[in-house]
Kinemage of the C-alpha trace (Angstrom):
@kinemage 1
@onewidth
@group {chain A} dominant
@subgroup {mainchain}
@vectorlist {calphas} color= white
{ca met a 1} P 20.406 120.226 40.627
{ca ile a 2} L 22.085 121.763 37.575
{ca arg a 3} L 19.112 120.805 35.397
{ca phe a 4} L 16.710 122.389 37.902
{ca leu a 5} L 18.616 125.688 37.934
{ca phe a 6} L 19.010 125.667 34.144
{ca gly a 7} L 15.269 125.058 33.741
{ca leu a 8} L 14.481 127.799 36.218
{ca leu a 9} L 16.732 130.245 34.390
{ca leu a 10} L 15.461 129.443 30.895
{ca gly a 11} L 11.861 129.411 32.127
{ca ala a 12} L 12.359 132.927 33.482
{ca val a 13} L 13.978 134.056 30.235
{ca gly a 14} L 11.112 132.592 28.208
{ca ala a 15} L 8.567 134.243 30.476
{ca gly a 16} L 10.382 137.568 30.211
{ca ile a 17} L 10.402 137.435 26.423
{ca thr a 18} L 6.738 136.475 26.382
{ca trp a 19} L 5.875 139.347 28.719
{ca ala a 20} L 7.784 141.815 26.521
{ca val a 21} L 5.891 140.672 23.433
{ca thr a 22} L 2.352 140.041 24.727
{ca glu a 23} L 2.066 141.667 28.203
{ca ser a 24} L -0.361 138.865 29.054
{ca pro a 25} L 0.023 137.291 32.512
{ca gly a 26} L -1.603 134.040 31.372
{ca trp a 27} L 0.699 133.496 28.426
{ca thr a 28} L 3.706 134.565 30.469
{ca ala a 29} L 3.006 131.985 33.174
{ca ala a 30} L 2.183 129.262 30.654
{ca ile a 31} L 5.377 129.731 28.643
{ca gly a 32} L 7.614 130.060 31.703
{ca ile a 33} L 6.241 126.947 33.392
{ca thr a 34} L 6.218 124.926 30.162
{ca val a 35} L 9.853 125.711 29.358
{ca ala a 36} L 10.981 124.934 32.904
{ca val a 37} L 9.090 121.627 33.072
{ca leu a 38} L 10.292 120.489 29.655
{ca ile a 39} L 13.893 121.099 30.676
{ca trp a 40} L 13.418 119.406 34.073
{ca phe a 41} L 11.915 116.278 32.513
{ca ala a 42} L 13.804 116.273 29.193
{ca glu a 43} L 15.885 113.228 30.121
{ca phe a 44} L 12.789 111.133 30.838
{ca ile a 45} L 10.946 112.374 27.733
{ca leu a 46} L 13.915 111.678 25.448
{ca asp a 47} L 14.367 108.182 26.907
{ca asp a 48} L 10.746 107.366 26.062
{ca leu a 49} L 10.979 108.789 22.538
{ca leu a 50} L 14.232 107.074 21.604
């Protein structure tokens, strides 16, 4: 649950920064979702890489 909330928070922060820089809804959504998903699944990704 902590990882989900952390991913949600950092995804929102990433989306906010992207919106401030580009003002593009597509890029904003892509960055926000990508950051959140990478944090949510980081444990599984790192296990496969190591």
